[in-house]
N, C-alpha and C positions, 0 to 999 in steps of 0.2 A: 280697650279694643286694640288688637294688633293690626298694623297696616301691611303686614307680610313683607316689609322691607326693613332690614335691620342694618345698623352701622355699629361696629365695635371700634371705639377709640382707645388707642394705647399710647400712654405718655412716654416721654423720654427719661433718660437716667436722671435721678434725683427729682423727678417731677411727681405729679399726682393727678387725680381726677379734676382738680381745680384748673389745670392748664387748659382744658377743653370746654369749660363751662359756657362761654359765649357761643362757641361753634355748636355745641350740643343743643343749646336752646334754639339756635337758628335752624338747625336741621330738623328738629322736632316740630317747631311751629310753622315754618315756611314750606318745608318740603315733605312733610308727613312721613318721616322716618321714625322708627323706634330706635333710640340711641342708647347704647350701653357703654360703660367705661368701667375700669377697675383700677385699683391701686396695686401695683406690682409688689410682691413680697419684699420686705425690707424698706420700702419707701414710706411706710406709715410712721417710721421712727426717724429721729434726727440723725441716727448713725446706723449704717448697714453693717451688720456683723454676721459672718458665716452664711452669706447668701450666695447661691450659685446660679449660673445662667439657666440651668435645668429647672430651677424653681420658677423662673419667669416664664419659660416655655410651657411648663405644666399649667401655670395659672391662665395663660391665654388660650391654651388648648381646652381647658375646662369651660371657659366662657364660650368658645366656638361650639363645643359639644352641646352646651345648654341652648344656644340659638338654633342648632340643627334639630334638637329634640322639640323645640317649639314650632318647628315646621315652617320657618321662614322660607319664602321662595327665593329671595335674594339676600345675601349677606355681604356687606362691604366692610373692609377693614382699613382704618386710617391710623397710621402711626407716625410719630415724630421722633427723629433721631434714633435712639435705641428701640423705641416703639416701632419704627419702620423696619428694623431688622427682625423684630418679632412678628410683624405683619408678613414679611417675606417667608418666615418660618411657617406660618399658618398657610400661606398660599401654596407652598411646596407640599405640606402634609395633607391639605384638604383642597385638592385642585378642583373639585366639583363646586 
């Protein structure tokens, strides 16, 4: 069941979904949010080769598009460090 409130968590440079695990659990259990996170391209390997910022932007845009298609009434984005920059990119591109 969807609670119609979603949060997208975006990790920082050299991070991953594991960075937000305790926060994700707390948001889901205590505040009734559907929480989503992703591992940005290149971060699933020990070494980033040939990764460009546009790939990170595309990855977070795809996740926001997926949440929009699921008809969430409210979508919040939380980012840490580089993830914060990507969250600002999403806020500018998707002001609604």
